[in-house]
Phi, psi and omega in degrees: 000129179275139180249150179231142183237130170258135187219158174236127176254146170258124182272165183298338178271004178091353179282166179247145176235131178248135181212182180222145181202168173251003176214095189294317181297314179297320183292318178297319177299319178297318177301316183287334177283337178070056184288333182239117181298336182269357182289146180305319186278351186304311181270005183242023180278153001282160177248156181231131178289121183253330184205142176211143176226139183260142179225151173258340180260114182299326180293322177293318179298316179297318180296319179293317178302313180298320180296311182296323179300333179273356183281157174287163177302314183293329177289320176298319179294325176296320177295312179303318182276000182053040178264086189294327179297314179293322179301317178294315181298319181285349177276345181284160180296110185290343176287334178271322188254357180085164182277000000 
């Protein structure tokens, strides 16, 4: 059975990068080696793995990655910190509930 990992990295500038891979250790190492000059993380190294979730269904992993990429910074931090109350609160319409 092939496994897929959705992950969040914290970059040296404090920003977050969300990605998907089938080999999490190798992928984090690649980010830190800076193999692609055009990659988001290239000028933001070193990076640190902050969160990872494993999936067996590639379509589910891709859907989760896309969803997380659209999240706010504070919502990503709530996920990283496993603060489920804040994650729920930050999922509400902020125009209705405030920032």
